[in-house]
TITI-182877 format. One record per residue (C-alpha): residue in three letters; y, z, x. Coordinates in steps of 0.25 Angstrom, whole numbers, plus 5000, padded with zeros to 4 digits. Each point is the difference from the previous one (the first is absolute). Example, Ala and Ser with C-alpha at 12.3 -4.5 7.8 and 13.67 -1.06 7.14 Angstrom:
<atoms>
ALA498250315049;SER501449985006;
</atoms>
This chain:
<atoms>
MET491749694902;LYS501249955008;LEU500349894991;ASN501550005003;HIS500049985015;SER500849895004;THR499049925009;MET498950014989;SER500849894992;GLU499149924990;VAL498750035007;ALA499950144996;ALA500549974986;LEU499049904998;LEU498950095005;PHE500450114991;LEU500049904988;LYS498649965004;LEU499550145000;LEU500650024986;LEU499449874995;ALA498650055006;ILE500250134992;ALA500449934988;THR498749925000;ILE499250134998;ASN500850034988;ILE500850125005;SER501150034990;PHE500950104994;CYS500049944986;ASN499550074988;GLY499049914993;SER498850024990;SER499149995012;TYR500750115008;VAL499050105006;ALA500550135006;CYS499750055014;MET498750055004;GLY499850154999;SER499450015014;GLU501249925006;LYS501050094993;GLU499350125006;ALA500149945014;LEU501549974998;LEU500250154996;ARG499350055012;PHE500849905009;LYS501350064994;GLN499550145003;ASP500149975015;LEU501349945000;ILE501450065001;ASP500949954990;PRO501450065002;SER500749904991;ASN498950014989;ARG499849855000;LEU498650024995;ALA500450084988;SER499349914990;TRP498750035007;ILE499550114991;GLY498650034995;ASP500550004985;GLU500349865001;GLU498749934997;ASP500449865005;CYS500350005015;CYS500449854999;THR501350054995;TRP500350095012;ALA501149965010;GLY499549915010;VAL498649974994;VAL499649874995;CYS498649974993;ASP499249884996;ASN500349984986;PHE498649974995;THR499250105009;GLY500950115002;HIS499850015014;VAL501150045010;ARG500349885008;MET501450035006;LEU500750125005;GLN501449985003;LEU500650135006;ARG501049935010;ASN501350095001;ASN501449934999;PRO500550025014;SER501450024995;GLN499650134992;ILE499550135005;SER498750014991;MET498949995010;LEU498650044998;GLY499350095010;GLY498850085003;LYS498649955001;ILE499249874995;SER498850054992;PRO498749935002;SER499950004984;LEU500649865002;LEU498649955003;ASN499750024985;LEU501049894997;LYS498949905003;HIS500849884994;LEU501350025007;VAL500549885007;TYR501550045003;LEU500450135007;ASP501550025004;LEU500450135006;SER501249955008;PHE501350075003;ASN499450144997;ASP499850115010;PHE498650065003;GLY500550095011;GLY499349945012;ILE498649994995;GLN499049905004;ILE499749884991;PRO498850054993;PRO498749925005;PHE499450014986;LEU501049894996;GLY499049905007;SER499050034989;MET500949944989;VAL499449865002;ASN500749944988;LEU501450015006;SER500749875002;TYR501450075002;LEU500350125008;ASP501450055004;LEU500150135008;SER501349965007;SER501150115004;ALA499250114993;GLY500050095012;PHE498549985005;LEU499750045015;GLY498849985009;MET499049895002;ILE499749904989;PRO498650024995;HIS499149895003;GLN499350024987;LEU501149904994;ALA499149895006;ASN499250014987;LEU501149954991;SER499549865001;ASN500849964987;LEU501350045006;GLN501149904999;TYR501350095002;LEU500050115010;ASP501350075004;LEU499950125010;SER501449995006;GLN500750135002;LYS501550045003;TYR499650065013;LEU498950005010;GLY498950094995;LEU498849924997;TYR499249935011;ALA498849925002;GLU499150005012;ASN499549864996;LEU500149904988;ARG498549964999;TRP500050064986;LEU500949894995;SER499149895004;GLY499250024987;LEU501249984991;SER499949855000;SER500749994986;LEU501350075006;GLU501349934997;HIS501050105002;LEU499950105012;ASP501150095004;LEU499850105012;SER501450025004;ASN500350135008;VAL498550035002;ASP499750025014;LEU499149895005;SER500350025015;ARG498550035002;ALA499549894991;SER499949895011;ASP499249914990;TRP501149994989;LEU500249855002;LEU498549975000;VAL499850084988;MET501149934992;ASN499449875004;THR498850034991;LEU500950014988;PRO500149864995;SER500750034987;LEU501250075006;VAL501349964994;LEU500950125005;LEU499850085013;ARG500950115004;LEU499850085013;SER501450055002;GLY500250125009;CYS498550015004;ARG500350025015;LEU499349875003;SER500349955014;TYR499249875003;PHE499349884993;PRO498549995002;PRO499549865003;LEU499949914988;SER500149855000;VAL500049974985;ALA500350094988;ASN499050004989;PHE501050064990;SER500749874998;SER500550034986;LEU500950115006;ALA501449994994;THR500650135005;LEU499850065014;ASP500850125005;LEU499850065014;SER501350065001;ASN500350145007;ASN498949995010;GLN499950005015;PHE499749855003;GLN500649965013;SER500249885009;SER500149864994;LEU499549964986;GLU498749935003;PRO499050024988;ASN499849854997;TRP499150044988;ILE501350044992;PHE500649865002;GLY498849944993;LEU500350084987;HIS500549884993;ASN500150084986;LEU500950115006;VAL501250034992;SER500550125007;LEU499950045015;ASP500550145004;LEU500050035015;ARG501250095000;ASN500250125009;ASN499049975011;SER500249965015;PHE499749854999;GLY500849935011;GLY500249865006;GLN500349884991;ILE499749994985;PRO498749925001;ASP500049864996;GLY498750034992;VAL500950064989;GLN500549864995;ASN498549984995;LEU500250104989;THR500749904991;SER499850094988;LEU500850115005;ARG501150064991;HIS500250135007;LEU500050025016;TYR500450135006;LEU500050015015;SER501250105002;ASN500050125010;ASN499149935011;HIS500449945013;PHE500049854997;ASN501049945010;SER500049854997;SER501049934992;VAL499949984985;PRO498949894999;LYS500549864996;TRP498749984992;PHE500450114990;HIS500549884991;ARG498649974997;PHE499850124991;SER500549934987;LEU499550124992;LEU500550115009;GLU500850104992;GLN500250125009;VAL500150005015;SER500250145008;LEU500249995015;ASN500950125002;SER499950085013;ASN499449915009;SER500649945013;LEU500249864994;GLU501049925008;GLY500849874999;LYS500849964988;VAL499750024985;SER499249874998;GLY500649904991;ALA498649964996;LEU500050124991;GLY500849924991;ASN498849924996;LEU499350124994;THR500549974986;SER499050094993;ILE500450125008;ASN500750124993;ARG500050115011;LEU500449985014;TYR499950125010;LEU500449975015;SER500750135003;ASN499950085014;ASN499749885009;ARG500749945011;LEU500449884992;GLU501449945001;GLY500849894995;LYS500749974987;ILE499350004987;PRO499649854998;ARG500649934989;SER498649954996;LEU499750144994;GLY501049964989;ARG498949914995;LEU499150124997;CYS500350014985;ASN498950094997;LEU500550105010;LYS500050144994;SER500150095013;ILE500549985014;SER500050105011;LEU500549965014;SER500450145005;GLY500150015016;VAL500149855001;ASN501249965009;LEU500649904990;SER501550015006;GLN500449934987;GLU501250014991;MET499850074987;SER500749894992;GLU499149895007;ILE498750084995;PHE500550014986;ASP500349855000;ILE498549975005;PHE499550084988;SER501149954990;GLY499149904993;CYS498750024993;VAL499650125009;SER501250094994;ASP499449984986;GLY498750075003;LEU500350095012;GLU499750144998;ILE499950075013;LEU500949965012;VAL499850095013;LEU500849965012;ARG500150135007;ASN500450005015;CYS500149855001;ARG501450005007;ILE500649934988;PHE501550005001;GLY501249964991;PRO500550054987;LEU499250014987;THR500549904990;ASP500049984985;LYS498849915002;LEU499250134999;GLY500249994985;GLN499149884999;PHE498750085002;ARG499950044986;ASN498550055000;LEU500250085013;ASP499250135000;THR500250045015;LEU501149975009;ASP499950065014;LEU501049955010;SER500150135009;ASP500250015015;ASN500849875002;PHE501449965003;ILE500449974986;SER501550024998;GLY501150004990;HIS500050054986;VAL498850014990;PRO500249894990;LEU500250044985;SER498949904997;LEU499050115004;GLY500350064986;GLU499549884993;LEU498650015006;SER499450084988;THR498649995005;LEU500350075013;ARG499150135002;VAL500250015016;VAL501249985008;ASP500150035015;LEU501349965007;SER499950115011;LEU500449995014;ASN501049884999;ARG501549995002;LEU500449994986;ASN501350064996;GLY500950014988;THR499850074986;LEU498850014991;THR500550014985;GLN499350024987;ILE500049854998;HIS499049985012;PHE499050084991;SER500449964986;ASN498749924997;LEU499050075009;THR499350074989;ARG498750005007;LEU500550055014;LEU499150105006;ASP500350005015;PHE501349985006;LYS500350015015;ALA501349975007;SER500050105012;GLY500749975013;ASN501149914995;SER501550034998;LEU500049994985;THR500850084990;PHE499450044987;ASN501150004989;VAL499650034986;SER500650084989;LEU499750154999;ASP499449974986;TRP499249885004;PHE498650004994;PRO499149915008;PRO499149904992;PHE498850035009;GLN499150125003;LEU499850005015;GLU498850055008;VAL500649975014;LEU501450015004;GLY500549995015;LEU501549995003;GLN500050075014;SER501449985006;CYS500649934988;GLU501350074994;LEU499750074987;GLY501350084999;ASN500350155002;GLN499150054989;PHE498549994997;PRO499949874992;PRO500050054985;TRP499249874995;LEU498850055008;HIS499950114988;SER499449884992;GLN498949975009;LYS498850074995;HIS498949935008;LEU500550015015;THR498950025010;PHE500849965012;LEU501550035002;ASP500849985014;ILE501550024999;SER500150055014;ASN501349985007;THR500849954988;GLY501250095001;ILE499650104989;VAL500850135000;GLY499850134992;THR498850074995;ILE498749944994;PRO500150004985;THR499050094993;TRP499549884991;VAL499549935013;TRP498850105002;LYS499750004985;ASN500249854998;LEU499249955012;SER498750074996;GLN499249875004;ILE500749995014;ASN499049995012;TYR501049965011;LEU501550055000;ASN501049985011;LEU501450054999;SER500250025015;HIS501349975008;ASN500950034989;TYR501050124998;ILE499350084990;HIS500250155000;GLY499550124992;GLU498650064999;ILE498749934997;PRO499250064989;ASN498550035000;LEU499349874997;THR498650064997;ASP500049934986;VAL500349865006;SER498549975000;GLN500049855003;LEU501050025012;GLU499349955013;SER501149985010;LEU501450065000;ASP501149975010;LEU501350084999;SER500350005015;PHE501449985006;ASN500850074989;ASN500850134998;LEU499050074992;SER499950155001;GLY499250124995;PRO498650045002;LEU498849915002;PRO499549964986;LEU498650004996;VAL499449864997;SER498849954992;PHE498649995006;SER500149854998;VAL501149985011;TYR499449955013;ALA501349965007;LEU501250105000;ASP501349975008;LEU501150104999;SER500549995014;SER501550005005;ASN500550084988;SER500550155000;LEU498850074994;SER499850145005;GLY499150124999;SER498650025002;ILE498949904997;SER498950104998;HIS500149994985;PHE499849855001;LEU498850005010;CYS499350124994;ASP500149974985;GLY498649994994;ILE499550045014;ASN498549984995;GLN500349864995;LEU499949885009;LYS501249915001;GLY500049855000;MET501349985008;ARG499949905012;ILE501550005004;LEU500950125001;LYS501449985007;LEU500950124999;GLY500849975013;GLU501550025002;ASN500250114990;HIS500350155001;PHE498750064998;SER499750135007;GLY499050115003;GLU498649985005;ILE499149884997;PRO499050064989;ASP498650015004;CYS499549924987;TRP499649875005;MET498550014997;ASN500249934986;TRP500849885006;GLN498849935005;ASP500549864996;LEU501350015008;LEU500349885009;VAL501550025004;LEU500750145001;ASN501450005005;LEU500750145000;ALA501049965012;ASN501550045001;ASN499950134992;ASN500150155003;PHE498550045001;THR499650115009;GLY498750065005;ASN498749945004;ILE499349884995;PRO499050054989;ILE498649995003;SER499649934987;LEU500949885004;GLY498849975009;MET499149984987;LEU500849874997;SER498949915005;SER500649874994;LEU501450025006;GLN500549885007;SER501550045002;LEU500550145003;ASN501550025003;LEU500550155002;ARG501249965009;LYS501250085002;ASN499750134994;SER499950145006;LEU498550005001;SER499350085011;GLY498750045006;GLN498949915005;ILE499449874993;PRO498850064992;VAL498649965004;SER499749974985;PHE500849875002;GLN498849945007;ASN499549974986;CYS501249914997;THR499249885007;LYS500749894992;LEU501450035005;VAL500849885004;MET501350075002;LEU500350145005;ASP501450055001;ILE500350145003;GLY501249985009;GLU501250095001;ASN499450134997;GLN499650125008;PHE498549985002;VAL499450065013;GLY498749995008;ASN499349885006;VAL499949864994;PRO498650014994;THR498949925007;TRP499349974986;ILE501249914996;GLY499549895009;ILE498650024995;ARG500150034985;PHE501249914996;SER499449865004;SER500949934990;LEU501350065004;MET501149915002;ILE501250095001;LEU500050135007;ASN501450085001;LEU500050145006;ARG501449995006;SER501050115001;ASN499050124999;LYS499550105011;PHE498749945004;ARG499550035014;GLY498949955009;VAL499549875005;LEU499949874992;PRO498550004996;ASN499249885004;GLN499350004986;LEU501349944995;CYS499649875007;GLY499049994989;LEU501049974989;THR499849855002;SER500849974987;LEU501350075004;HIS501349934999;VAL501050125002;LEU499850125010;ASP501250095000;LEU499850135007;ALA501450015005;ASP500850135002;ASN498950105002;HIS499550075012;LEU498849915004;SER499749995015;GLY499049935009;SER499849855001;ILE499849894990;PRO498549964999;LYS499749875006;CYS499149984988;ILE501249974992;SER499749855001;ASN498850034990;ILE501050004989;SER499649864996;SER501149994988;MET501150005011;VAL499349905008;THR500049894990;ALA500850014987;ASN499350004987;PHE501050014989;SER499350074989;ILE500750134997;GLY500450044986;THR499649874993;ASP498950054992;ILE500750094991;GLN501249974991;TYR500650064988;PRO499650004989;SER498549985003;VAL499350085011;SER498849955007;THR499150075010;GLY500649925011;LYS500850065012;TYR501350064995;ILE501250025009;GLU501450044994;ASP501349995007;ALA500150075014;LEU501150055007;LEU499949955015;VAL500950025012;LEU500349865006;LYS501049975010;GLY500450155000;LYS500450004985;ALA499250054988;VAL499749884990;GLU499250004988;TYR499049884999;ASN499349954988;THR499849854998;ILE500049975015;LEU499250135004;LYS498749915002;LEU500749935012;ILE500350135008;ARG499250055012;LEU500750125006;ILE499750115011;ASP501050115001;LEU499750115010;SER501450045004;LYS500650145002;ASN498750065005;LYS499550045014;PHE499149895003;SER499849975015;GLY499349905009;GLU500149855000;ILE500149924988;PRO498649944999;SER499949855002;GLU499150004988;ILE501150024990;MET500549865004;ASN498749944993;LEU500650044987;ARG500649874998;ALA500450024985;LEU500950125003;VAL501449994994;SER500550135005;LEU499750085012;ASP500850135003;LEU499650095012;SER501350065003;CYS500450145003;ASN498750035007;SER499650025015;PHE499349875002;THR499949955015;GLY499649885008;ARG500449864997;ILE500249924987;PRO498749924998;LYS500149865005;SER499349954988;ILE501150054990;GLY500249854998;ALA498750004992;LEU500750074988;GLU500349874994;SER500450064986;ILE500950125005;LEU501450024994;SER500350135006;ILE499750075013;ASP500550145004;PHE499650065014;SER501350085002;ALA500150145006;ASN498749995008;GLN499850005015;LEU499549855001;TYR500349935013;GLY499949865007;GLU500549874994;ILE500049954986;PRO498849914999;GLN500449855000;SER499149984988;ILE500950084991;SER500949874999;SER498949934992;LEU500250104988;THR500749904991;PHE500150094988;LEU500550125007;SER501350054993;HIS500150155005;LEU499750055014;ASN500450135007;LEU499550035014;SER501250095003;ASN499950135008;ASN498849975009;LYS499949975015;LEU499849854998;SER500649915011;GLY500249855004;LYS500549894992;ILE499949994985;PRO499249874997;LEU500749884993;SER499749974986;THR500849974987;GLN499650134994;LEU500250095012;GLN501449965004;SER500550014985;PHE499750155000;ASP501150115002;PRO500150055014;SER499750144995;SER498549954998;PHE499950005016;ALA501050115003;GLY499550125009;ASN499149925009;ARG500249925013;LEU500149874994;CYS500949885002;GLY500349874994;SER500449954986;PRO500350074990;LEU500450115010;PRO501449975007;ASN499450025014;ASN499449885006;CYS498750005009;PHE500049965015;VAL498849945007;ALA499450095010;ALA499249955012;PRO498549994997;ALA499250125004;PRO498949995010;GLN498649984994;ASN499550135006;GLU501250084995;SER499750124990;GLU500650024987;ASP500850125006;ASP500649905010;ILE500449914989;ASP500750114993;GLY500850035013;ASN499250105007;ASP500049925013;ASP499550085013;GLY500249895010;ASP501049995011;GLU501350064996;ASP500849935011;GLU499649864995;VAL501149934992;ASN499649994985;TRP500649884995;PHE499750034986;TYR500950125000;VAL501149915007;SER499949894989;LEU500050114990;ALA501350065005;LEU500649875001;GLY499649964986;PHE500550134995;VAL501449985006;VAL500149854994;GLY499450044987;PHE501050124999;TRP501249915002;LEU499449904991;VAL500050104989;MET501250095003;GLY500949885004;PRO500149944985;LEU500150144995;LEU501250045008;VAL500749864996;SER499649994985;ARG500350124991;LYS499149934989;TRP498850005009;ARG500250155004;TYR500050044985;ARG498749924997;TYR499350065013;TYR500350144997;HIS499749984985;PHE498649955005;LEU499850125009;ASP500350094988;ARG499049944991;LEU498950005011;GLY500350155002;ASN499950034985;LYS498749934998;ILE499350075012;PHE500550134994;TRP499349974987;VAL498749955007;VAL499950135007;ARG500450094988;LYS498949924992;CYS498950065009;TRP500550154999;
</atoms>
């Protein structure tokens, strides 16, 4: 039974009481009276046979022994006081305890012919099917098999349970399924039906069958993979009080009018679907509603003005939609409301003062709503009757500004305060320490400064979760301070904690999450840390000044994520517990081999998913022990001293998404076994000594690849056409190799470079790791400089083929890659003209075509590249006038040096030549005229005259003014130096 679910409210409680009353009428009792009759012998034997097939690791059924004559006294058994028949079997497991029953369900239960109540919920029967013989227990009125590990198809024999009033087959995960629900149509007495997380995607009759159950009071079909509503004009289950269709796949607008006819509906849950459009006006007909959950859909209207009609409404959840407009003042008329959730919408505008009239308000969440409101004004609005009862205040990412004031102290019953990710400034008021009921405080990512002292925590005896990361706060407490709380979560990233590890943390015995990264800690980690933090799941001490060696952590059995990166730690790589799924020891001074770490327990599977050991001093060959690391998503061994070939077993990491082996001394060819790493999103093996051709299978097997970096190796051959199949590619860096041939014209097939889709690296963040795409930080060369990108990596689209031996023309197809941010083709042997369509690269920031053999004029369309901030066309055979634009004339003249160009920003002006005849060849235009040599060529006459005039216009002032002479020679000196460095870059 799920009697504590928030949306069941009074409905489920009344239903449960009704069942107990029904059972009481048949004189079920635990009392010992003169009329008491012991259990029947045949039923005792049936229970013992039932026990024999069970697995009971916690010995919950210890009282079930044959020597005990009366089975009515056994745990979970309830008998009729007058007849001795077993009437109830209550074997529900407490979900908070590990005491689950398992094994098989014996058919001996059929001998309990008077059983009316069977509860086996929250046990683990190991994926067996629901026994079909349960359908023969025709006296059952209550059957609960929820979250008990059943799999397979629901047996249609359950249709025989015509007396059933309560049926719960819900599961934690999808495993059960039903081809259809016709078997339900015979259960006309059913009042409670929960099939949550049962796969009903093939049961197209689900709604029509529900309409044959007129007694339904509660219906839960959450997570059933339902996608559409079959036609139904009027619902026959008019007594329905709770309807839960959350976590399904419903799309388009919310149009099932039969829902709006359920006038007795108290709770409606449509969360986590894909409903769109406006919130239907039909909802206002549900005047009995107390709980309305519409969060995580795509509703895009404003908050309906008719909300004020719900005089009984207690909870409203509209989080994570696309609601627009202002926070409606009409909400102030919902005087019965106690929970209001409008987070993660497109709402804006200040909190209306009418919300200050909601005296029953217990919880308010407006995260992501653009309030743009001062903190003190919000406190004023809630300063009346609301402040007396408010328990939860969540205003995360609301663009709130101004200081926290002492008015914070008026919220005497506050349990949760989340003001993170705003622009709140100033000091934390001392009144924080007066809120004795506080359990959760999150002030992270604001502009707070000043000092936190013991007074701020003086009365926070219930505090469990405190986060203030990303502020400029200083923690100033005495060395012998003993906090009044026992924290479970502490986040103080970027706060100032002093030079030593905080000694007061020694008193915190229940920490599961600790982030004190970038807090100025100097010295070694005290030994008591590893002993004291036995419950820790997530530990982040990165970006400090910690030195010393890391001990083996195999005994820290609860540790899941450890980040000690960017410190001064030394010594060998420590062993860690099998529970660790994320380990980041990068940017330290660790040294030696990693063989003992990888190959320890070589026959045991490792559960680690993230392993980052980059920027240390590890050496030797990479061990060939990767066969037991099947769960790895991220592997970073960059910037070490590894040598030898890539081990073949590395190709067995079929789940790998990010591999970084950059800047080692690895050699040989890319092993063919890499083809198995089909989920790779990032592959960086740059700055090594790999040889051979670029494998064609990269473009076939790595369909999800977003970053491919092979720069600064010894790869040869042509660029394979198969790379054009990498349609998700964001970064292609093959610079500084020995590649030759032409650029494939199919390069325009890389669709992610045609249109931007900013999705990189948003799926996985510490401390939780999902199965979404993961990309860590990437070192990219942009504008000729190596830069590490992290948060804006998703914006980058880059192609770098510089310092190779490519030849032929630059294909015009490359100009279709409109999302490109950087294009570097320098130091090759490209010929021909710059494509006229270069102006189509509307997102481009950097272009480098230097040191090639390009000729002709610079296309006029280049002047439309408004975001262009770096351009290098030097050392080619370009000619003509540089096009005019704000960007082009602002570049240094060295960007155009080594050509036959003229015009700003170069010092030489252009002279207009006589137009060439229409039948004149290109060679004629270049000056190879074979015409009459005796004819006067007025072009050269004007050119000579212009030269003389121009010479004296320039040299005259230089001869007269000493200051001008100095500036002119200084310019020539700078120009010469830049040309020298451009030429040197390519060699």
